PyMOL Python script that loads the backbone (N, CA, C, O; Angstrom):
from pymol import cmd

cmd.read_pdbstr("""\
ATOM      1  N   MET A   1       0.844  -1.176   0.000  1.00  0.00           N
ATOM      2  CA  MET A   1       0.000   0.000   0.000  1.00  0.00           C
ATOM      3  C   MET A   1       0.881   1.228   0.000  1.00  0.00           C
ATOM      4  O   MET A   1       2.029   1.200   0.444  1.00  0.00           O
ATOM      5  N   LYS A   2       0.311   2.313  -0.512  1.00  0.00           N
ATOM      6  CA  LYS A   2       1.033   3.572  -0.529  1.00  0.00           C
ATOM      7  C   LYS A   2       0.684   4.327   0.745  1.00  0.00           C
ATOM      8  O   LYS A   2      -0.490   4.500   1.072  1.00  0.00           O
ATOM      9  N   VAL A   3       1.703   4.775   1.459  1.00  0.00           N
ATOM     10  CA  VAL A   3       1.505   5.488   2.720  1.00  0.00           C
ATOM     11  C   VAL A   3       2.153   6.860   2.592  1.00  0.00           C
ATOM     12  O   VAL A   3       3.349   6.983   2.328  1.00  0.00           O
ATOM     13  N   LEU A   4       1.333   7.886   2.787  1.00  0.00           N
ATOM     14  CA  LEU A   4       1.827   9.252   2.779  1.00  0.00           C
ATOM     15  C   LEU A   4       1.898   9.741   4.216  1.00  0.00           C
ATOM     16  O   LEU A   4       0.891   9.764   4.924  1.00  0.00           O
ATOM     17  N   LEU A   5       3.077  10.126   4.636  1.00  0.00           N
ATOM     18  CA  LEU A   5       3.275  10.617   6.001  1.00  0.00           C
ATOM     19  C   LEU A   5       3.461  12.129   5.950  1.00  0.00           C
ATOM     20  O   LEU A   5       4.025  12.668   4.998  1.00  0.00           O
ATOM     21  N   ARG A   6       2.982  12.798   6.982  1.00  0.00           N
ATOM     22  CA  ARG A   6       3.094  14.266   7.072  1.00  0.00           C
ATOM     23  C   ARG A   6       4.010  14.660   8.211  1.00  0.00           C
ATOM     24  O   ARG A   6       4.151  13.954   9.210  1.00  0.00           O
ATOM     25  N   ASN A   7       4.627  15.815   8.025  1.00  0.00           N
ATOM     26  CA  ASN A   7       5.482  16.430   9.061  1.00  0.00           C
ATOM     27  C   ASN A   7       6.604  15.532   9.529  1.00  0.00           C
ATOM     28  O   ASN A   7       6.535  15.057  10.663  1.00  0.00           O
ATOM     29  N   PRO A   8       7.599  15.273   8.768  1.00  0.00           N
ATOM     30  CA  PRO A   8       7.832  15.772   7.410  1.00  0.00           C
ATOM     31  C   PRO A   8       7.114  14.903   6.385  1.00  0.00           C
ATOM     32  O   PRO A   8       6.862  13.721   6.619  1.00  0.00           O
ATOM     33  N   THR A   9       6.787  15.513   5.238  1.00  0.00           N
ATOM     34  CA  THR A   9       6.076  14.810   4.183  1.00  0.00           C
ATOM     35  C   THR A   9       6.997  13.841   3.467  1.00  0.00           C
ATOM     36  O   THR A   9       8.094  14.199   3.038  1.00  0.00           O
ATOM     37  N   ARG A  10       6.529  12.604   3.347  1.00  0.00           N
ATOM     38  CA  ARG A  10       7.261  11.582   2.596  1.00  0.00           C
ATOM     39  C   ARG A  10       6.287  10.460   2.257  1.00  0.00           C
ATOM     40  O   ARG A  10       5.285  10.269   2.947  1.00  0.00           O
ATOM     41  N   ALA A  11       6.583   9.730   1.207  1.00  0.00           N
ATOM     42  CA  ALA A  11       5.737   8.614   0.777  1.00  0.00           C
ATOM     43  C   ALA A  11       6.556   7.336   0.831  1.00  0.00           C
ATOM     44  O   ALA A  11       7.723   7.314   0.440  1.00  0.00           O
ATOM     45  N   ILE A  12       5.928   6.265   1.324  1.00  0.00           N
ATOM     46  CA  ILE A  12       6.598   4.967   1.382  1.00  0.00           C
ATOM     47  C   ILE A  12       5.625   3.903   0.891  1.00  0.00           C
ATOM     48  O   ILE A  12       4.417   4.134   0.838  1.00  0.00           O
ATOM     49  N   GLU A  13       6.147   2.752   0.536  1.00  0.00           N
ATOM     50  CA  GLU A  13       5.339   1.598   0.158  1.00  0.00           C
ATOM     51  C   GLU A  13       5.454   0.559   1.268  1.00  0.00           C
ATOM     52  O   GLU A  13       6.551   0.275   1.750  1.00  0.00           O
ATOM     53  N   VAL A  14       4.329   0.000   1.668  1.00  0.00           N
ATOM     54  CA  VAL A  14       4.296  -1.060   2.673  1.00  0.00           C
ATOM     55  C   VAL A  14       3.481  -2.200   2.088  1.00  0.00           C
ATOM     56  O   VAL A  14       2.383  -1.966   1.585  1.00  0.00           O
ATOM     57  N   SER A  15       3.979  -3.415   2.138  1.00  0.00           N
ATOM     58  CA  SER A  15       3.253  -4.540   1.552  1.00  0.00           C
ATOM     59  C   SER A  15       2.618  -5.411   2.632  1.00  0.00           C
ATOM     60  O   SER A  15       3.114  -5.524   3.753  1.00  0.00           O
ATOM     61  N   GLY A  16       1.505  -6.018   2.247  1.00  0.00           N
ATOM     62  CA  GLY A  16       0.815  -6.944   3.137  1.00  0.00           C
ATOM     63  C   GLY A  16      -0.441  -6.354   3.729  1.00  0.00           C
ATOM     64  O   GLY A  16      -0.552  -5.145   3.932  1.00  0.00           O
ATOM     65  N   THR A  17      -1.401  -7.249   4.006  1.00  0.00           N
ATOM     66  CA  THR A  17      -2.629  -6.858   4.684  1.00  0.00           C
ATOM     67  C   THR A  17      -2.344  -6.761   6.170  1.00  0.00           C
ATOM     68  O   THR A  17      -1.722  -7.648   6.754  1.00  0.00           O
ATOM     69  N   MET A  18      -2.806  -5.668   6.780  1.00  0.00           N
ATOM     70  CA  MET A  18      -2.555  -5.474   8.219  1.00  0.00           C
ATOM     71  C   MET A  18      -3.548  -4.456   8.763  1.00  0.00           C
ATOM     72  O   MET A  18      -4.191  -3.724   8.012  1.00  0.00           O
ATOM     73  N   SER A  19      -3.655  -4.428  10.078  1.00  0.00           N
ATOM     74  CA  SER A  19      -4.519  -3.434  10.706  1.00  0.00           C
ATOM     75  C   SER A  19      -3.798  -2.089  10.758  1.00  0.00           C
ATOM     76  O   SER A  19      -2.582  -2.008  10.586  1.00  0.00           O
ATOM     77  N   VAL A  20      -4.569  -1.055  10.995  1.00  0.00           N
ATOM     78  CA  VAL A  20      -3.992   0.282  11.171  1.00  0.00           C
ATOM     79  C   VAL A  20      -3.005   0.267  12.331  1.00  0.00           C
ATOM     80  O   VAL A  20      -1.915   0.831  12.230  1.00  0.00           O
ATOM     81  N   ASN A  21      -3.383  -0.375  13.432  1.00  0.00           N
ATOM     82  CA  ASN A  21      -2.493  -0.442  14.594  1.00  0.00           C
ATOM     83  C   ASN A  21      -1.170  -1.117  14.242  1.00  0.00           C
ATOM     84  O   ASN A  21      -0.111  -0.676  14.688  1.00  0.00           O
ATOM     85  N   THR A  22      -1.224  -2.178  13.448  1.00  0.00           N
ATOM     86  CA  THR A  22       0.001  -2.878  13.043  1.00  0.00           C
ATOM     87  C   THR A  22       0.865  -1.988  12.157  1.00  0.00           C
ATOM     88  O   THR A  22       2.084  -1.943  12.315  1.00  0.00           O
ATOM     89  N   LEU A  23       0.227  -1.281  11.221  1.00  0.00           N
ATOM     90  CA  LEU A  23       0.978  -0.366  10.360  1.00  0.00           C
ATOM     91  C   LEU A  23       1.710   0.680  11.196  1.00  0.00           C
ATOM     92  O   LEU A  23       2.896   0.933  10.986  1.00  0.00           O
ATOM     93  N   LEU A  24       0.997   1.284  12.142  1.00  0.00           N
ATOM     94  CA  LEU A  24       1.631   2.315  12.970  1.00  0.00           C
ATOM     95  C   LEU A  24       2.760   1.728  13.807  1.00  0.00           C
ATOM     96  O   LEU A  24       3.803   2.360  13.977  1.00  0.00           O
ATOM     97  N   ALA A  25       2.556   0.534  14.326  1.00  0.00           N
ATOM     98  CA  ALA A  25       3.620  -0.108  15.116  1.00  0.00           C
ATOM     99  C   ALA A  25       4.831  -0.398  14.240  1.00  0.00           C
ATOM    100  O   ALA A  25       5.971  -0.208  14.664  1.00  0.00           O
ATOM    101  N   ARG A  26       4.578  -0.862  13.012  1.00  0.00           N
ATOM    102  CA  ARG A  26       5.682  -1.161  12.094  1.00  0.00           C
ATOM    103  C   ARG A  26       6.489   0.098  11.780  1.00  0.00           C
ATOM    104  O   ARG A  26       7.706   0.042  11.606  1.00  0.00           O
ATOM    105  N   LEU A  27       5.790   1.235  11.711  1.00  0.00           N
ATOM    106  CA  LEU A  27       6.458   2.505  11.427  1.00  0.00           C
ATOM    107  C   LEU A  27       6.969   3.182  12.699  1.00  0.00           C
ATOM    108  O   LEU A  27       7.506   4.289  12.663  1.00  0.00           O
ATOM    109  N   GLU A  28       6.785   2.482  13.831  1.00  0.00           N
ATOM    110  CA  GLU A  28       7.229   2.989  15.142  1.00  0.00           C
ATOM    111  C   GLU A  28       6.579   4.332  15.464  1.00  0.00           C
ATOM    112  O   GLU A  28       7.229   5.267  15.932  1.00  0.00           O
ATOM    113  N   LEU A  29       5.246   4.396  15.193  1.00  0.00           N
ATOM    114  CA  LEU A  29       4.468   5.593  15.490  1.00  0.00           C
ATOM    115  C   LEU A  29       3.460   5.273  16.582  1.00  0.00           C
ATOM    116  O   LEU A  29       2.843   4.208  16.568  1.00  0.00           O
ATOM    117  N   ASN A  30       3.292   6.183  17.518  1.00  0.00           N
ATOM    118  CA  ASN A  30       2.353   6.023  18.623  1.00  0.00           C
ATOM    119  C   ASN A  30       0.922   6.219  18.123  1.00  0.00           C
ATOM    120  O   ASN A  30       0.617   7.250  17.523  1.00  0.00           O
ATOM    121  N   ARG A  31       0.052   5.256  18.359  1.00  0.00           N
ATOM    122  CA  ARG A  31      -1.334   5.311  17.877  1.00  0.00           C
ATOM    123  C   ARG A  31      -2.063   6.559  18.356  1.00  0.00           C
ATOM    124  O   ARG A  31      -2.839   7.141  17.597  1.00  0.00           O
ATOM    125  N   GLU A  32      -1.840   6.976  19.569  1.00  0.00           N
ATOM    126  CA  GLU A  32      -2.546   8.130  20.123  1.00  0.00           C
ATOM    127  C   GLU A  32      -2.057   9.454  19.525  1.00  0.00           C
ATOM    128  O   GLU A  32      -2.702  10.488  19.700  1.00  0.00           O
ATOM    129  N   SER A  33      -0.956   9.426  18.841  1.00  0.00           N
ATOM    130  CA  SER A  33      -0.375  10.665  18.322  1.00  0.00           C
ATOM    131  C   SER A  33      -0.570  10.847  16.827  1.00  0.00           C
ATOM    132  O   SER A  33      -0.138  11.856  16.269  1.00  0.00           O
ATOM    133  N   PHE A  34      -1.223   9.876  16.159  1.00  0.00           N
ATOM    134  CA  PHE A  34      -1.367   9.951  14.707  1.00  0.00           C
ATOM    135  C   PHE A  34      -2.764   9.536  14.268  1.00  0.00           C
ATOM    136  O   PHE A  34      -3.400   8.680  14.883  1.00  0.00           O
ATOM    137  N   LEU A  35      -3.229  10.165  13.183  1.00  0.00           N
ATOM    138  CA  LEU A  35      -4.492   9.821  12.543  1.00  0.00           C
ATOM    139  C   LEU A  35      -4.178   9.135  11.224  1.00  0.00           C
ATOM    140  O   LEU A  35      -3.249   9.526  10.518  1.00  0.00           O
ATOM    141  N   VAL A  36      -4.959   8.109  10.893  1.00  0.00           N
ATOM    142  CA  VAL A  36      -4.791   7.425   9.611  1.00  0.00           C
ATOM    143  C   VAL A  36      -6.056   7.668   8.792  1.00  0.00           C
ATOM    144  O   VAL A  36      -7.167   7.420   9.260  1.00  0.00           O
ATOM    145  N   ILE A  37      -5.875   8.150   7.577  1.00  0.00           N
ATOM    146  CA  ILE A  37      -6.979   8.550   6.712  1.00  0.00           C
ATOM    147  C   ILE A  37      -6.883   7.788   5.402  1.00  0.00           C
ATOM    148  O   ILE A  37      -5.823   7.721   4.780  1.00  0.00           O
ATOM    149  N   ARG A  38      -8.033   7.204   4.985  1.00  0.00           N
ATOM    150  CA  ARG A  38      -8.125   6.531   3.683  1.00  0.00           C
ATOM    151  C   ARG A  38      -9.209   7.252   2.904  1.00  0.00           C
ATOM    152  O   ARG A  38     -10.363   7.281   3.331  1.00  0.00           O
ATOM    153  N   GLY A  39      -8.855   7.835   1.768  1.00  0.00           N
ATOM    154  CA  GLY A  39      -9.810   8.673   1.033  1.00  0.00           C
ATOM    155  C   GLY A  39     -10.103   9.897   1.889  1.00  0.00           C
ATOM    156  O   GLY A  39      -9.198  10.655   2.235  1.00  0.00           O
ATOM    157  N   ASP A  40     -11.369  10.081   2.225  1.00  0.00           N
ATOM    158  CA  ASP A  40     -11.758  11.187   3.106  1.00  0.00           C
ATOM    159  C   ASP A  40     -12.184  10.672   4.466  1.00  0.00           C
ATOM    160  O   ASP A  40     -12.799  11.410   5.236  1.00  0.00           O
ATOM    161  N   GLU A  41     -11.871   9.417   4.782  1.00  0.00           N
ATOM    162  CA  GLU A  41     -12.389   8.783   5.987  1.00  0.00           C
ATOM    163  C   GLU A  41     -11.285   8.498   6.998  1.00  0.00           C
ATOM    164  O   GLU A  41     -10.242   7.939   6.660  1.00  0.00           O
ATOM    165  N   LEU A  42     -11.535   8.890   8.238  1.00  0.00           N
ATOM    166  CA  LEU A  42     -10.640   8.556   9.333  1.00  0.00           C
ATOM    167  C   LEU A  42     -10.821   7.076   9.662  1.00  0.00           C
ATOM    168  O   LEU A  42     -11.954   6.610   9.777  1.00  0.00           O
ATOM    169  N   ILE A  43      -9.736   6.335   9.814  1.00  0.00           N
ATOM    170  CA  ILE A  43      -9.808   4.889   9.964  1.00  0.00           C
ATOM    171  C   ILE A  43      -9.501   4.487  11.398  1.00  0.00           C
ATOM    172  O   ILE A  43      -8.562   4.992  12.013  1.00  0.00           O
ATOM    173  N   ALA A  44     -10.310   3.566  11.921  1.00  0.00           N
ATOM    174  CA  ALA A  44     -10.104   3.049  13.277  1.00  0.00           C
ATOM    175  C   ALA A  44      -8.884   2.133  13.321  1.00  0.00           C
ATOM    176  O   ALA A  44      -8.460   1.598  12.297  1.00  0.00           O
ATOM    177  N   GLY A  45      -8.336   1.964  14.500  1.00  0.00           N
ATOM    178  CA  GLY A  45      -7.126   1.172  14.681  1.00  0.00           C
ATOM    179  C   GLY A  45      -7.260  -0.282  14.285  1.00  0.00           C
ATOM    180  O   GLY A  45      -6.278  -0.900  13.873  1.00  0.00           O
ATOM    181  N   ASP A  46      -8.465  -0.850  14.401  1.00  0.00           N
ATOM    182  CA  ASP A  46      -8.636  -2.262  14.074  1.00  0.00           C
ATOM    183  C   ASP A  46      -9.042  -2.500  12.615  1.00  0.00           C
ATOM    184  O   ASP A  46      -9.226  -3.648  12.208  1.00  0.00           O
ATOM    185  N   ALA A  47      -9.182  -1.440  11.833  1.00  0.00           N
ATOM    186  CA  ALA A  47      -9.542  -1.582  10.418  1.00  0.00           C
ATOM    187  C   ALA A  47      -8.389  -2.235   9.651  1.00  0.00           C
ATOM    188  O   ALA A  47      -7.217  -2.007   9.951  1.00  0.00           O
ATOM    189  N   GLN A  48      -8.745  -3.043   8.664  1.00  0.00           N
ATOM    190  CA  GLN A  48      -7.750  -3.738   7.859  1.00  0.00           C
ATOM    191  C   GLN A  48      -7.346  -2.889   6.654  1.00  0.00           C
ATOM    192  O   GLN A  48      -8.183  -2.265   6.001  1.00  0.00           O
ATOM    193  N   LEU A  49      -6.074  -2.885   6.385  1.00  0.00           N
ATOM    194  CA  LEU A  49      -5.522  -2.195   5.221  1.00  0.00           C
ATOM    195  C   LEU A  49      -4.993  -3.244   4.252  1.00  0.00           C
ATOM    196  O   LEU A  49      -4.492  -4.290   4.664  1.00  0.00           O
ATOM    197  N   HIS A  50      -5.113  -2.949   2.945  1.00  0.00           N
ATOM    198  CA  HIS A  50      -4.707  -3.905   1.916  1.00  0.00           C
ATOM    199  C   HIS A  50      -3.671  -3.256   0.993  1.00  0.00           C
ATOM    200  O   HIS A  50      -3.480  -2.040   0.997  1.00  0.00           O
ATOM    201  N   ASP A  51      -3.016  -4.100   0.210  1.00  0.00           N
ATOM    202  CA  ASP A  51      -1.971  -3.608  -0.688  1.00  0.00           C
ATOM    203  C   ASP A  51      -2.464  -2.523  -1.635  1.00  0.00           C
ATOM    204  O   ASP A  51      -1.689  -1.645  -2.015  1.00  0.00           O
ATOM    205  N   SER A  52      -3.723  -2.561  -2.020  1.00  0.00           N
ATOM    206  CA  SER A  52      -4.256  -1.583  -2.971  1.00  0.00           C
ATOM    207  C   SER A  52      -4.647  -0.253  -2.325  1.00  0.00           C
ATOM    208  O   SER A  52      -5.011   0.690  -3.028  1.00  0.00           O
ATOM    209  N   ASP A  53      -4.576  -0.169  -1.006  1.00  0.00           N
ATOM    210  CA  ASP A  53      -4.984   1.053  -0.304  1.00  0.00           C
ATOM    211  C   ASP A  53      -3.937   2.150  -0.422  1.00  0.00           C
ATOM    212  O   ASP A  53      -2.740   1.900  -0.563  1.00  0.00           O
ATOM    213  N   GLU A  54      -4.440   3.369  -0.358  1.00  0.00           N
ATOM    214  CA  GLU A  54      -3.586   4.547  -0.216  1.00  0.00           C
ATOM    215  C   GLU A  54      -4.052   5.250   1.050  1.00  0.00           C
ATOM    216  O   GLU A  54      -5.212   5.647   1.156  1.00  0.00           O
ATOM    217  N   VAL A  55      -3.160   5.401   1.992  1.00  0.00           N
ATOM    218  CA  VAL A  55      -3.527   6.030   3.262  1.00  0.00           C
ATOM    219  C   VAL A  55      -2.584   7.187   3.554  1.00  0.00           C
ATOM    220  O   VAL A  55      -1.463   7.260   3.050  1.00  0.00           O
ATOM    221  N   GLU A  56      -3.080   8.074   4.377  1.00  0.00           N
ATOM    222  CA  GLU A  56      -2.284   9.213   4.816  1.00  0.00           C
ATOM    223  C   GLU A  56      -2.198   9.163   6.331  1.00  0.00           C
ATOM    224  O   GLU A  56      -3.194   8.894   7.003  1.00  0.00           O
ATOM    225  N   ILE A  57      -1.035   9.415   6.863  1.00  0.00           N
ATOM    226  CA  ILE A  57      -0.834   9.437   8.312  1.00  0.00           C
ATOM    227  C   ILE A  57      -0.467  10.859   8.699  1.00  0.00           C
ATOM    228  O   ILE A  57       0.525  11.417   8.230  1.00  0.00           O
ATOM    229  N   ARG A  58      -1.294  11.430   9.569  1.00  0.00           N
ATOM    230  CA  ARG A  58      -1.068  12.812  10.008  1.00  0.00           C
ATOM    231  C   ARG A  58      -0.874  12.843  11.513  1.00  0.00           C
ATOM    232  O   ARG A  58      -1.556  12.124  12.244  1.00  0.00           O
ATOM    233  N   PRO A  59       0.043  13.664  11.979  1.00  0.00           N
ATOM    234  CA  PRO A  59       0.198  13.805  13.426  1.00  0.00           C
ATOM    235  C   PRO A  59      -0.986  14.566  14.017  1.00  0.00           C
ATOM    236  O   PRO A  59      -1.523  15.474  13.382  1.00  0.00           O
ATOM    237  N   VAL A  60      -1.386  14.201  15.216  1.00  0.00           N
ATOM    238  CA  VAL A  60      -2.443  14.914  15.923  1.00  0.00           C
ATOM    239  C   VAL A  60      -1.829  16.208  16.448  1.00  0.00           C
ATOM    240  O   VAL A  60      -0.782  16.203  17.094  1.00  0.00           O
ATOM    241  N   ILE A  61      -2.506  17.309  16.155  1.00  0.00           N
ATOM    242  CA  ILE A  61      -2.027  18.609  16.611  1.00  0.00           C
ATOM    243  C   ILE A  61      -3.127  19.225  17.456  1.00  0.00           C
ATOM    244  O   ILE A  61      -4.276  19.322  17.025  1.00  0.00           O
ATOM    245  N   SER A  62      -2.773  19.632  18.636  1.00  0.00           N
ATOM    246  CA  SER A  62      -3.758  20.289  19.491  1.00  0.00           C
ATOM    247  C   SER A  62      -3.254  21.674  19.838  1.00  0.00           C
ATOM    248  O   SER A  62      -2.056  21.954  19.792  1.00  0.00           O
ATOM    249  N   GLY A  63      -4.187  22.521  20.182  1.00  0.00           N
ATOM    250  CA  GLY A  63      -3.810  23.878  20.534  1.00  0.00           C
ATOM    251  C   GLY A  63      -4.978  24.602  21.138  1.00  0.00           C
ATOM    252  O   GLY A  63      -6.063  24.042  21.292  1.00  0.00           O
ATOM    253  N   GLY A  64      -4.758  25.829  21.475  1.00  0.00           N
ATOM    254  CA  GLY A  64      -5.805  26.642  22.087  1.00  0.00           C
ATOM    255  C   GLY A  64      -6.773  27.156  21.050  1.00  0.00           C
ATOM    256  O   GLY A  64      -6.644  26.867  19.861  1.00  0.00           O
ATOM    257  N   SER A  65      -7.747  27.924  21.513  1.00  0.00           N
ATOM    258  CA  SER A  65      -8.768  28.451  20.619  1.00  0.00           C
ATOM    259  C   SER A  65      -8.400  29.819  20.076  1.00  0.00           C
ATOM    260  O   SER A  65      -9.188  30.410  19.338  1.00  0.00           O
ATOM    261  N   GLY A  66      -7.240  30.337  20.411  1.00  0.00           N
ATOM    262  CA  GLY A  66      -6.818  31.621  19.899  1.00  0.00           C
ATOM    263  C   GLY A  66      -6.317  32.494  21.017  1.00  0.00           C
ATOM    264  O   GLY A  66      -6.272  32.074  22.173  1.00  0.00           O
ATOM    265  N   PRO A  67      -5.937  33.717  20.674  1.00  0.00           N
ATOM    266  CA  PRO A  67      -5.403  34.606  21.706  1.00  0.00           C
ATOM    267  C   PRO A  67      -6.473  34.981  22.724  1.00  0.00           C
ATOM    268  O   PRO A  67      -7.655  35.079  22.395  1.00  0.00           O
ATOM    269  N   VAL A  68      -6.043  35.188  23.954  1.00  0.00           N
ATOM    270  CA  VAL A  68      -6.956  35.564  25.032  1.00  0.00           C
ATOM    271  C   VAL A  68      -7.040  37.079  25.095  1.00  0.00           C
ATOM    272  O   VAL A  68      -6.022  37.772  25.113  1.00  0.00           O
ATOM    273  N   ASP A  69      -8.271  37.586  25.130  1.00  0.00           N
ATOM    274  CA  ASP A  69      -8.494  39.015  25.273  1.00  0.00           C
ATOM    275  C   ASP A  69      -8.500  39.336  26.760  1.00  0.00           C
ATOM    276  O   ASP A  69      -9.456  38.995  27.457  1.00  0.00           O
ATOM    277  N   ARG A  70      -7.474  39.971  27.250  1.00  0.00           N
ATOM    278  CA  ARG A  70      -7.334  40.254  28.688  1.00  0.00           C
ATOM    279  C   ARG A  70      -7.923  41.614  29.051  1.00  0.00           C
ATOM    280  O   ARG A  70      -7.757  42.069  30.183  1.00  0.00           O
ATOM    281  N   ARG A  71      -8.609  42.273  28.116  1.00  0.00           N
ATOM    282  CA  ARG A  71      -9.194  43.581  28.400  1.00  0.00           C
ATOM    283  C   ARG A  71     -10.619  43.478  28.912  1.00  0.00           C
ATOM    284  O   ARG A  71     -11.262  44.504  29.136  1.00  0.00           O
ATOM    285  N   GLY A  72     -11.130  42.273  29.102  1.00  0.00           N
ATOM    286  CA  GLY A  72     -12.516  42.071  29.498  1.00  0.00           C
ATOM    287  C   GLY A  72     -12.769  42.415  30.950  1.00  0.00           C
ATOM    288  O   GLY A  72     -11.895  42.947  31.634  1.00  0.00           O
ATOM    289  N   ASP A  73     -13.967  42.110  31.418  1.00  0.00           N
ATOM    290  CA  ASP A  73     -14.352  42.343  32.809  1.00  0.00           C
ATOM    291  C   ASP A  73     -13.520  41.480  33.740  1.00  0.00           C
ATOM    292  O   ASP A  73     -12.798  40.584  33.303  1.00  0.00           O
ATOM    293  N   GLU A  74     -13.631  41.763  35.025  1.00  0.00           N
ATOM    294  CA  GLU A  74     -12.857  41.007  36.003  1.00  0.00           C
ATOM    295  C   GLU A  74     -13.210  39.527  36.020  1.00  0.00           C
ATOM    296  O   GLU A  74     -12.376  38.686  36.356  1.00  0.00           O
ATOM    297  N   ASP A  75     -14.453  39.212  35.655  1.00  0.00           N
ATOM    298  CA  ASP A  75     -14.835  37.794  35.645  1.00  0.00           C
ATOM    299  C   ASP A  75     -14.328  37.084  34.394  1.00  0.00           C
ATOM    300  O   ASP A  75     -14.574  35.891  34.216  1.00  0.00           O
ATOM    301  N   GLY A  76     -13.614  37.817  33.520  1.00  0.00           N
ATOM    302  CA  GLY A  76     -13.029  37.192  32.340  1.00  0.00           C
ATOM    303  C   GLY A  76     -13.885  37.294  31.099  1.00  0.00           C
ATOM    304  O   GLY A  76     -13.451  36.888  30.021  1.00  0.00           O
ATOM    305  N   SER A  77     -15.095  37.827  31.221  1.00  0.00           N
ATOM    306  CA  SER A  77     -15.936  37.937  30.034  1.00  0.00           C
ATOM    307  C   SER A  77     -15.481  39.141  29.215  1.00  0.00           C
ATOM    308  O   SER A  77     -15.067  40.147  29.793  1.00  0.00           O
ATOM    309  N   PRO A  78     -15.545  39.068  27.917  1.00  0.00           N
ATOM    310  CA  PRO A  78     -15.076  40.166  27.059  1.00  0.00           C
ATOM    311  C   PRO A  78     -15.979  41.364  27.113  1.00  0.00           C
ATOM    312  O   PRO A  78     -15.717  42.366  26.446  1.00  0.00           O
TER     313      PRO A  78
END
""", "prot")
cmd.dss("prot")
cmd.show_as("cartoon", "prot")
cmd.util.cbc("prot")
cmd.orient("prot")
């Protein structure tokens, strides 16, 4: 299967039918830190991948909701 990895971007070929969890383990990637996408669909860890699949692996990125406006009222409301 064709695997596209992000951050840094690179493409690799992996052969054999396997679960998403197995693919991530083979690539030494932590399951909780990466998303696996096939087409436009996020794939669960127990889903099976086949040689004909093309998947993308993206790192999970978390962050805040934006800058905090500190000019608001004392209770924190803007």
